[in-house]
N, C-alpha and C positions, 0 to 999 in steps of 0.2 A: 802780932804781925805775921802774915803768911811767909813760908820759906820761899826763897828766891830760886827758881828752877833753871838749871842751865839749858841752853838750847841744843838740838840735837845737831850732830856735826853735818856739814853740808855734804849732800850726796849728788853727784852730777846726774843729769837726766840720761837716761838709756835712750837709745834710739834704734829701732827694729827696722830693717829694710828688706824688701822682697822685690823681685822683678817678675815679668810675664813668664819668663823661662822658669822661674820657682813654682809660680801657679801651675804651669803646664805640666811640670814633673809631678806635682802633687795629685793633679787630676788624672795623670795618665793619657795626656792629649799632646799634641805638637804646639808649639808657639802659634802657628798659623791658625789652628782651630781656636785657640783662645782668643786671638785677635779677631776672628769672625764672631765669635760669642760677644766680644766687647763692642763691635760694631753693631750688633742687633740688640744691644742694650741688656743682655743677660747678665753682665759683669761690669763692674766699674773698678778697675785696679787700684784706683786711688782711695776707695772706701773699704776699710777692713771688714766691715759687717757684710758688704756685698760680696767680697771674696770668701769669706767663711761659709755664707749661705749657698754660693755656686758651688763650692767644694763639697758641701754637706749633700746637695742636690745630686751631684755626679755620683758620689758614693752610694746613695740610696738607690739610684736608678740601677747602677750595676748590680747592687745586692738582689734587688728585685728581679733583674734578668737572670739571676742563677749564678753570677759570677762573683762569689763570696770574697775571694782573695785574688782580685784582678790585679796582676802585676803592671807597673807602669810601662810605657813605650820603651824606655831605656834599658829596663831590665828585660823585656822580650827581646829587644835586639841582641843584648850580651848573650842571653841563653841560646838564641838561635845561632850565633856565630860559634858558641862552644859545641853544639851539636853537629854543626857542619865539619869541624876539625876532628871530631871524635869518631868518625866513621871507620869501621874496621872492616877490610876486606878479607875474603877467605883465603887469599894467598899467603903463602910463607915466604920470608925474605931469603936471600941467597945464603945467609949465614946459618939459618934455622934449617934449611934444606941440606947443607953439607954436614951439620952435627949428627943427622939421624943415620 
């Protein structure tokens, strides 16, 4: 008689969720641009295969355009903000002028 094998313990199903904002961040686009692509039929956010092919297409187009490491829009904005605040003028402060 064969051995009785115990059943594996119950594992709950995992759910993964993403939004249009998540897709836009990964594609380096605005949410409005993703909504326009959705309206034109280029992406169906409810279909994971469609989302993956859309993101792959965007990445390939960027690399063929010569922008190999294109940062996303959010990163571009934060870098631009840092650059604006880091400008150094050639003037000396009052304390530096009195110390000399």
